Kinemage of the C-alpha trace (Angstrom):
@kinemage 1
@onewidth
@group {chain A} dominant
@subgroup {mainchain}
@vectorlist {calphas} color= white
{ca met a 1} P 16.145 -16.457 54.654
{ca glu a 2} L 18.465 -13.512 54.150
{ca asp a 3} L 18.783 -14.091 50.394
{ca ile a 4} L 15.109 -14.740 49.695
{ca glu a 5} L 14.755 -11.305 48.090
{ca leu a 6} L 17.514 -12.174 45.621
{ca tyr a 7} L 15.797 -15.446 44.725
{ca leu a 8} L 12.476 -13.669 44.248
{ca ile a 9} L 14.107 -11.034 42.053
{ca gly a 10} L 15.783 -13.798 40.017
{ca ile a 11} L 12.495 -15.632 39.548
{ca phe a 12} L 10.754 -12.388 38.624
{ca met a 13} L 13.421 -11.574 36.023
{ca phe a 14} L 13.196 -15.095 34.572
{ca val a 15} L 9.399 -14.854 34.232
{ca leu a 16} L 9.719 -11.379 32.731
{ca leu a 17} L 12.183 -12.647 30.114
{ca ile a 18} L 9.816 -15.489 29.202
{ca leu a 19} L 6.938 -13.017 28.776
{ca ile a 20} L 9.066 -10.740 26.598
{ca trp a 21} L 10.208 -13.695 24.475
{ca asn a 22} L 6.625 -14.903 23.954
{ca thr a 23} L 5.470 -11.390 23.048
{ca ile a 24} L 8.177 -11.117 20.394
{ca lys a 25} L 7.268 -14.552 18.985
{ca tyr a 26} L 3.585 -13.573 18.854
{ca tyr a 27} L 4.343 -10.287 17.094
{ca lys a 28} L 6.537 -11.988 14.491
{ca gly a 29} L 3.853 -14.615 13.918
{ca glu a 30} L 1.192 -11.958 13.363
{ca lys a 31} L 3.442 -10.094 10.941
{ca arg a 32} L 3.985 -13.370 9.064
{ca lys a 33} L 0.198 -13.818 8.841
{ca ile a 34} L -0.188 -10.339 7.348
{ca lys a 35} L 2.558 -11.083 4.829
{ca asn a 36} L 0.768 -14.281 3.804
{ca leu a 37} L -2.546 -12.423 3.582
{ca his a 38} L -0.913 -10.004 1.129
{ca arg a 39} L 0.418 -12.890 -0.930
{ca phe a 40} L -2.925 -14.707 -1.099
{ca ala a 41} L -4.856 -11.474 -1.679
{ca asn a 42} L -2.609 -10.611 -4.620
{ca glu a 43} L -3.239 -14.092 -6.019
{ca gly a 44} L -6.966 -13.303 -6.062
{ca glu a 45} L -8.388 -15.104 -3.026
{ca ser a 46} L -11.427 -13.126 -1.942
{ca asn a 47} L -11.348 -14.293 1.700
{ca ala a 48} L -7.758 -13.102 2.059
{ca gln a 49} L -8.714 -9.809 0.431
{ca lys a 50} L -11.590 -9.327 2.897
{ca his a 51} L -9.405 -10.155 5.884
{ca leu a 52} L -6.645 -7.860 4.679
{ca ala a 53} L -9.149 -5.049 4.142
{ca lys a 54} L -10.450 -5.556 7.690
{ca his a 55} L -6.894 -5.346 9.039
{ca tyr a 56} L -6.359 -2.048 7.209
{ca glu a 57} L -9.746 -0.745 8.321
{ca asp a 58} L -9.061 -1.489 12.000
{ca gly a 59} L -5.333 -0.771 11.951
{ca asn a 60} L -4.657 -4.269 13.255
{ca met a 61} L -0.933 -5.116 12.784
{ca val a 62} L -0.756 -2.620 9.885
{ca lys a 63} L -1.019 1.127 9.735
{ca lys a 64} L -4.674 2.168 9.582
{ca asp a 65} L -5.413 3.130 5.982
{ca thr a 66} L -8.965 3.538 4.715
{ca lys a 67} L -7.848 3.854 1.087
{ca lys a 68} L -6.108 0.483 1.177
{ca ala a 69} L -9.078 -1.008 3.038
{ca ala a 70} L -11.454 0.253 0.334
{ca phe a 71} L -9.124 -1.061 -2.375
{ca trp a 72} L -9.059 -4.559 -0.893
{ca tyr a 73} L -12.805 -4.585 -0.218
{ca gln a 74} L -13.387 -3.606 -3.844
{ca arg a 75} L -11.057 -6.318 -5.141
{ca ala a 76} L -12.813 -8.865 -2.931
{ca ala a 77} L -16.193 -7.781 -4.268
{ca phe a 78} L -15.010 -8.105 -7.863
{ca ser a 79} L -13.417 -11.486 -7.110
{ca asp a 80} L -16.693 -12.762 -5.666
{ca lys a 81} L -18.652 -11.314 -8.596
{ca asn a 82} L -16.394 -12.987 -11.167
{ca arg a 83} L -16.712 -16.397 -9.481
{ca lys a 84} L -20.495 -16.458 -9.756
């Protein structure tokens, strides 16, 4: 019973490390998604262009930039217009 605090601290540290590890994995995965969105948007996929524009508009995983958001929305609109 005397060392229960040490065990609790050890368990707490272990859980904290797992949470940090999962947060890093999630962040890297989201950055990978943004990179793929850029690739597909540059290839002309209108859905990717719309999603990328929304990310720029909201500042979600990229720096908020209304000019880039407008650019990608415009490209998506022209992509949709050319398909019809």
